[in-house]
N, C-alpha and C positions, 0 to 999 in steps of 0.2 A: 834388785832389779827385776828378777823373775816374777816376783809378786806383783809388780806394777804392770807388767806385760799381761799376767793372767788377769788382773782386775780390768785392764782395758779391753780384753777379749770377751769377757763374761757377758752374755746378752742381758739387756734390761729385764726387769720383772715383767714389764708390760711396755710394748712399743715396737720399734722397728728392730729387726735382726736379719742377719744374713745367714741362710741355710745353705750349707756346703756338703754335697753328697761325698761319701768316702768310698763307696762301693758301687757296682754296677746297679745292684738292687736298689740302693738308696737313690741313684739318678733316676731310675725308672719310676719310682713311687714317690718321689719328693713332694710334687704339688698335691697329689691326692692325700698323702698322709698329713700334710700341713693344713689343708682345707678341712679334713675331717675333724682336726683337733682345734678349730676355730681361727686359724690364721687367715688373714686377708693378703692376697697377692698384691704386691705393690709393683714390682719390675724385676727383670732378669738381673742377676747379679754380675759382679765384675768378673768372675771366673766361670769357665765353661760348666754348665749345669747347675749353678748356684741361683738361688732366688732371693730377693729382698722381700720381706713379709713384715705385716703389723700383726702382733699376737701377744699371747701371755706365755712367758717362759714355763710356769708351772704346768700348764696344759700341753706344752709341746716337747719338752725336753725329753721324757722317757720314750714316747712313741717315735720320736725321731731318731733318738740314739739307737733304739732297736732296730729301725729300718736302715741304719748305716749313714745317718745324716748328722752333722754337727751343727749346732745353732751357735753363732758367735755375734758379738756386737756389731752392728752395721758400721760403726767407726773403725773397727779393726780390719774390716774388708775393703776399706776405701770407698765405702757408701756414705757420703755426706747427706746432710738435710737436703731434701729437694726444695729449692726456692721458688 
């Protein structure tokens, strides 16, 4: 069961993902770090300080984690497809 939850929360290799700041530093620099590493801002996320972005996991994961930000699947955060 835990494996299914983890699989559901893993951001896609490319596409929409939810960026969730875990620290004050992460919250302050979230948009800047994301844009610097190729993400396109889509909308504010469902949680305070979170952002929905379009990007590539490979380019974003390490810089975001270093900045105190988690990237998760947009589905896991309640961010459905925009119709």
